[in-house]
C-alpha positions as CSV (number, residue, x, y, z in Angstrom):
1,X,0.0,0.0,0.0
2,X,1.3,3.4,-0.9
3,X,1.9,5.6,2.2
4,X,1.3,9.3,2.7
5,X,4.0,11.8,3.1
6,X,5.8,11.8,6.4
7,X,4.7,15.4,6.9
8,X,1.1,14.3,7.2
9,X,-0.5,13.9,10.6
10,X,-3.0,11.2,11.6
11,X,-6.7,12.2,11.1
12,X,-8.6,13.9,13.9
13,X,-11.1,11.3,15.2
14,X,-14.5,12.4,16.5
15,X,-14.9,11.9,20.2
16,X,-16.9,9.0,21.3
17,X,-20.1,9.5,23.4
18,X,-18.1,8.7,26.5
19,X,-15.4,11.2,25.6
20,X,-17.6,14.1,24.6
21,X,-18.0,16.9,27.0
22,X,-21.5,17.4,25.6
23,X,-24.2,15.2,27.1
24,X,-27.0,13.8,24.9
25,X,-29.5,16.2,26.4
26,X,-27.4,19.4,26.5
27,X,-26.7,21.9,23.8
28,X,-24.1,24.5,23.3
29,X,-25.4,27.7,21.6
30,X,-22.7,29.9,20.1
31,X,-24.1,33.4,19.2
32,X,-22.1,35.6,17.0
33,X,-22.7,39.3,16.2
34,X,-25.1,39.8,13.4
35,X,-22.7,41.7,11.3
36,X,-20.3,38.7,11.4
37,X,-22.6,35.7,10.8
38,X,-26.4,35.6,11.3
39,X,-26.5,31.9,12.4
40,X,-26.6,29.9,15.5
41,X,-24.3,26.9,15.8
42,X,-25.7,24.0,17.7
43,X,-23.3,21.2,18.8
44,X,-24.8,18.0,20.2
45,X,-23.5,14.5,20.7
46,X,-24.5,13.7,17.1
47,X,-22.7,16.8,15.7
48,X,-25.2,19.0,13.8
49,X,-24.4,22.3,12.1
50,X,-27.0,24.6,10.6
51,X,-25.0,26.4,7.9
52,X,-22.7,25.2,5.2
53,X,-20.6,28.3,5.7
54,X,-20.1,27.9,9.4
55,X,-16.8,26.8,11.0
56,X,-15.7,27.2,14.6
57,X,-12.1,27.4,13.5
58,X,-9.9,26.0,10.6
59,X,-9.2,22.9,12.7
60,X,-12.4,22.1,14.4
61,X,-15.9,21.6,12.9
62,X,-17.1,22.6,9.5
63,X,-19.8,21.5,7.1
64,X,-18.1,19.9,4.1
65,X,-18.5,19.7,0.3
66,X,-18.4,15.9,0.7
67,X,-21.6,14.1,1.7
68,X,-22.6,10.9,3.4
69,X,-23.2,8.1,0.8
70,X,-26.1,6.8,2.9
71,X,-28.2,9.9,3.4
72,X,-26.5,12.5,1.2
73,X,-26.2,15.0,4.1
74,X,-23.0,17.1,4.0
75,X,-20.4,15.6,6.3
76,X,-19.1,17.4,9.3
77,X,-15.3,17.7,9.1
78,X,-12.9,17.9,12.0
79,X,-9.6,19.1,10.6
80,X,-8.2,21.6,8.1
81,X,-10.4,22.7,5.2
82,X,-9.7,22.0,1.6
83,X,-10.2,19.3,-1.0
84,X,-6.6,18.0,-1.3
85,X,-4.6,15.0,-0.2
86,X,-3.1,16.5,2.9
87,X,-6.2,18.2,4.3
88,X,-8.3,15.2,3.8
89,X,-5.7,12.9,5.4
90,X,-5.5,15.1,8.5
91,X,-9.3,15.3,8.9
92,X,-12.0,13.1,10.4
93,X,-15.6,13.1,8.9
94,X,-18.9,12.3,10.4
95,X,-22.5,12.4,9.2
96,X,-24.6,14.5,11.6
97,X,-27.8,12.6,10.5
98,X,-26.9,8.9,10.6
99,X,-23.9,9.4,12.9
100,X,-21.6,7.3,10.7
101,X,-17.9,8.2,10.7
102,X,-15.4,8.2,7.8
103,X,-11.7,8.6,7.8
104,X,-8.8,8.6,5.3
105,X,-7.0,5.4,4.5
106,X,-3.6,6.9,4.2
107,X,-4.0,8.2,0.6
108,X,-7.8,8.2,-0.1
109,X,-11.0,8.8,1.7
110,X,-13.4,5.8,1.6
111,X,-17.0,7.1,1.1
112,X,-18.6,3.9,0.0
113,X,-21.8,2.8,1.8
114,X,-19.9,-0.2,3.2
115,X,-17.0,1.8,4.5
116,X,-16.1,0.7,8.0
117,X,-18.1,-2.6,7.8
118,X,-16.5,-5.5,9.6
119,X,-18.5,-8.5,8.5
120,X,-20.5,-7.6,5.5
121,X,-19.0,-8.0,2.0
122,X,-20.5,-7.8,-1.5
123,X,-19.8,-9.8,-4.6
124,X,-19.2,-7.2,-7.3
125,X,-19.9,-7.5,-11.1
126,X,-17.1,-9.1,-13.1
127,X,-16.0,-5.8,-14.6
128,X,-15.9,-4.1,-11.2
129,X,-13.8,-7.0,-9.8
130,X,-11.5,-6.8,-12.8
131,X,-10.5,-3.2,-12.2
132,X,-9.9,-3.9,-8.5
133,X,-7.1,-6.3,-9.5
134,X,-3.6,-5.0,-8.5
135,X,-2.3,-6.3,-11.9
136,X,-4.9,-4.6,-14.0
137,X,-4.5,-1.4,-12.0
138,X,-0.8,-1.5,-12.6
139,X,-1.1,-2.1,-16.3
140,X,-3.9,0.4,-17.0
141,X,-1.7,3.4,-17.6
142,X,1.2,1.3,-18.8
143,X,-0.2,0.2,-22.1
144,X,-3.8,-0.9,-21.5
145,X,-5.4,2.5,-21.9
146,X,-3.1,3.4,-24.8
147,X,-4.4,0.4,-26.8
148,X,-7.8,2.1,-27.0
149,X,-6.5,3.9,-30.1
150,X,-7.2,0.8,-32.1
151,X,-10.9,1.5,-31.6
152,X,-10.7,5.2,-32.6
153,X,-9.7,6.9,-29.3
154,X,-7.6,9.8,-30.4
155,X,-5.1,9.7,-27.6
156,X,-4.8,11.1,-24.1
157,X,-3.7,14.7,-25.0
158,X,-6.4,15.1,-27.7
159,X,-9.1,13.6,-25.4
160,X,-8.0,16.0,-22.6
161,X,-8.2,19.0,-25.0
162,X,-11.6,17.9,-26.2
163,X,-12.9,17.6,-22.6
164,X,-11.4,21.0,-21.6
165,X,-13.2,22.6,-24.5
166,X,-16.5,21.2,-23.3
167,X,-15.7,22.2,-19.7
168,X,-15.1,25.9,-20.4
169,X,-18.4,26.9,-18.8
170,X,-17.4,25.2,-15.6
171,X,-13.9,26.7,-15.2
172,X,-13.2,27.9,-11.7
173,X,-15.5,25.3,-10.2
174,X,-15.3,21.9,-8.6
175,X,-14.6,19.0,-11.0
176,X,-15.2,15.3,-10.2
177,X,-13.4,12.8,-12.3
178,X,-15.7,9.8,-11.9
179,X,-14.3,6.3,-12.5
180,X,-10.9,8.0,-12.8
181,X,-8.9,4.7,-12.9
182,X,-5.2,5.5,-12.3
183,X,-6.0,9.2,-12.5
184,X,-4.4,10.0,-15.9
185,X,-7.1,12.7,-16.6
186,X,-7.5,13.7,-12.9
187,X,-3.9,14.8,-12.8
188,X,-4.2,16.7,-16.1
189,X,-7.3,18.5,-14.8
190,X,-5.5,19.4,-11.6
191,X,-2.3,20.5,-13.4
192,X,-4.3,22.8,-15.7
193,X,-5.3,25.1,-12.8
194,X,-8.7,25.6,-14.4
195,X,-10.7,24.3,-11.4
196,X,-11.0,25.3,-7.8
197,X,-10.5,21.6,-6.9
198,X,-10.3,18.2,-8.6
199,X,-11.6,15.0,-7.0
200,X,-10.3,11.7,-8.5
201,X,-13.0,9.2,-7.7
202,X,-13.0,5.5,-8.2
203,X,-14.4,2.3,-6.6
204,X,-11.1,0.5,-7.0
205,X,-8.7,0.9,-4.1
206,X,-5.8,-0.2,-6.3
207,X,-6.6,2.3,-9.0
208,X,-6.5,5.1,-6.4
209,X,-3.2,3.8,-5.1
210,X,-1.8,4.0,-8.6
211,X,-3.1,7.5,-9.0
212,X,-1.3,8.5,-5.8
213,X,1.9,6.8,-7.0
214,X,1.8,8.6,-10.3
215,X,1.1,11.9,-8.6
216,X,4.0,11.5,-6.2
217,X,6.3,10.5,-9.1
218,X,5.3,13.2,-11.6
219,X,4.6,16.3,-9.5
220,X,3.8,16.0,-5.8
221,X,2.7,19.6,-5.7
222,X,-0.4,18.3,-7.4
223,X,-1.3,16.8,-4.0
224,X,-2.4,20.4,-3.0
225,X,-4.9,20.5,-5.9
226,X,-6.1,16.9,-6.0
227,X,-8.2,14.7,-3.6
228,X,-8.6,10.9,-3.8
229,X,-12.0,9.5,-2.9
230,X,-13.3,5.9,-3.1
231,X,-17.0,5.8,-4.0
232,X,-19.6,4.1,-6.0
233,X,-20.6,6.0,-9.1
234,X,-24.2,5.0,-8.4
235,X,-24.0,6.5,-4.9
236,X,-21.9,9.7,-5.3
237,X,-20.9,11.2,-2.0
238,X,-21.8,14.9,-2.7
239,X,-24.8,17.0,-1.8
240,X,-27.4,17.7,-4.4
241,X,-26.4,20.5,-6.8
242,X,-22.9,21.0,-5.4
243,X,-20.6,20.1,-8.3
244,X,-19.7,22.1,-11.4
245,X,-18.3,19.5,-13.7
246,X,-18.2,15.7,-13.9
247,X,-15.8,13.8,-16.2
248,X,-16.1,10.0,-16.9
249,X,-13.4,9.0,-19.4
250,X,-13.8,5.5,-21.0
251,X,-16.1,4.6,-18.2
252,X,-19.7,4.4,-19.1
253,X,-19.4,0.9,-20.6
254,X,-17.9,-0.4,-17.3
255,X,-20.8,0.8,-15.1
256,X,-23.2,-2.0,-14.0
257,X,-26.2,0.2,-14.3
258,X,-25.4,3.3,-16.5
259,X,-28.9,4.8,-15.8
260,X,-28.3,4.9,-12.0
261,X,-24.9,6.5,-12.6
262,X,-26.0,9.2,-15.0
263,X,-29.0,10.0,-12.7
264,X,-26.5,10.4,-9.8
265,X,-24.4,12.7,-11.9
266,X,-27.4,14.8,-12.8
267,X,-28.3,15.0,-9.1
268,X,-24.9,16.4,-7.9
269,X,-24.4,18.8,-10.8
270,X,-25.4,22.5,-10.2
271,X,-27.7,24.2,-12.6
272,X,-25.5,24.8,-15.7
273,X,-23.1,22.1,-14.6
274,X,-21.4,20.1,-17.3
275,X,-21.1,16.3,-17.8
276,X,-18.5,15.0,-20.2
277,X,-18.0,11.3,-20.9
278,X,-16.3,9.0,-23.4
279,X,-16.8,5.3,-24.2
280,X,-16.9,2.6,-26.8
281,X,-19.9,2.5,-29.1
282,X,-21.6,-0.9,-29.9
283,X,-21.8,0.3,-33.5
284,X,-22.3,3.5,-35.4
285,X,-25.5,4.7,-37.0
286,X,-24.0,4.2,-40.4
287,X,-22.9,0.6,-39.7
288,X,-24.3,-2.0,-42.1
289,X,-27.0,-4.3,-40.8
290,X,-24.7,-7.4,-40.7
291,X,-22.2,-5.4,-38.6
292,X,-25.0,-4.4,-36.2
293,X,-26.1,-8.0,-35.9
294,X,-22.6,-9.3,-35.1
295,X,-22.0,-6.6,-32.5
296,X,-25.4,-7.2,-30.9
297,X,-24.6,-10.9,-30.5
298,X,-21.1,-10.1,-29.2
299,X,-22.5,-7.5,-26.7
300,X,-24.8,-10.1,-25.1
301,X,-21.8,-12.3,-24.3
302,X,-19.8,-9.5,-22.7
303,X,-19.8,-8.0,-19.2
304,X,-19.5,-4.5,-20.6
305,X,-22.4,-2.2,-21.5
306,X,-21.6,-1.0,-25.0
307,X,-24.3,1.5,-26.0
308,X,-25.2,3.2,-29.3
309,X,-25.1,6.9,-29.7
310,X,-28.9,7.0,-29.8
311,X,-29.0,5.2,-26.5
312,X,-26.5,7.5,-24.9
313,X,-28.3,10.6,-26.0
314,X,-31.6,9.1,-24.8
315,X,-30.1,8.2,-21.4
316,X,-28.8,11.7,-20.9
317,X,-32.2,13.2,-21.8
318,X,-34.1,10.7,-19.6
319,X,-31.9,11.6,-16.6
320,X,-32.7,15.3,-17.1
321,X,-29.7,16.6,-19.0
322,X,-30.0,19.0,-22.0
323,X,-27.9,20.3,-24.8
324,X,-26.4,17.0,-25.7
325,X,-23.6,16.9,-28.3
326,X,-21.0,14.4,-29.3
327,X,-17.9,13.7,-31.4
328,X,-17.4,10.2,-32.9
329,X,-14.4,8.5,-34.5
330,X,-14.8,4.8,-35.4
331,X,-16.3,3.3,-32.2
332,X,-15.0,6.1,-29.9
333,X,-17.5,8.7,-28.7
334,X,-17.0,11.7,-26.5
335,X,-20.3,13.3,-25.5
336,X,-21.4,16.2,-23.3
337,X,-24.6,17.5,-21.8
338,X,-25.5,19.9,-19.1
339,X,-27.9,20.3,-16.2
340,X,-30.6,22.9,-16.9
């Protein structure tokens, strides 16, 4: 397992009910002058805060941009603010609604529903299990991803430039790179300086470890601009309407249920927020009938969800996204849509 920088400190745990100086029935009311902040902060044993902008100090309690994957309530953070490797590593997180706690696992924050479970495990779909393999995670950016060029993918630099063009309306905002893999685009987005923060998000722990290793090797200053989060794309740990841009490169065909994932992306996007994705097409609109038949038969035997352009467009529309557009080359498609 990749380890964090030696300059990092352990996360700040939330006090247990036996350690807390606040009893279950007592409340601490902090009143500030109206010209400073017109809110009351109420602290109880379950930790509840009434305003997203409230913080007692930079190292105590604050309402976060990350949310509980169980109830979608913004998490309460104890630790330094910021969406980057160091601040998240040094923080503890708790949901004030369901009282569940989350902490960093050295290099990434686990915000899956099953985070912290001791006995319960789930058997994942074949594709999901494949990308959790240490070998596949290691090979992904060392030849695997580059081989996509045989299906029409134009190459990492060109794909990045295409995505950046689509994301211009979201510049200066928060970008989530969903199903980021080894973070090859996450790092490019962070390095561009076009966004206030970049979150590399994937379900695979080994992919996130690879992202950390590449970041450390290439330019560790990126750790101040990049956060690593483990999460399920069908249960994104962000409050509703809180994200400006979502990228999913070569990912949609890997999702067990694309409709759930796109619906989640729509939920977390702000009004005007942009979604950009790329994937393999099952076949093109201009493909001859015999090619379509062969691809349909092949698709039924595979674990991947290869869609047609018409299906992708319809999926985005069904999930509430508008202004769909796409670029196609062979079986490669990059598409975009925005939340109205």
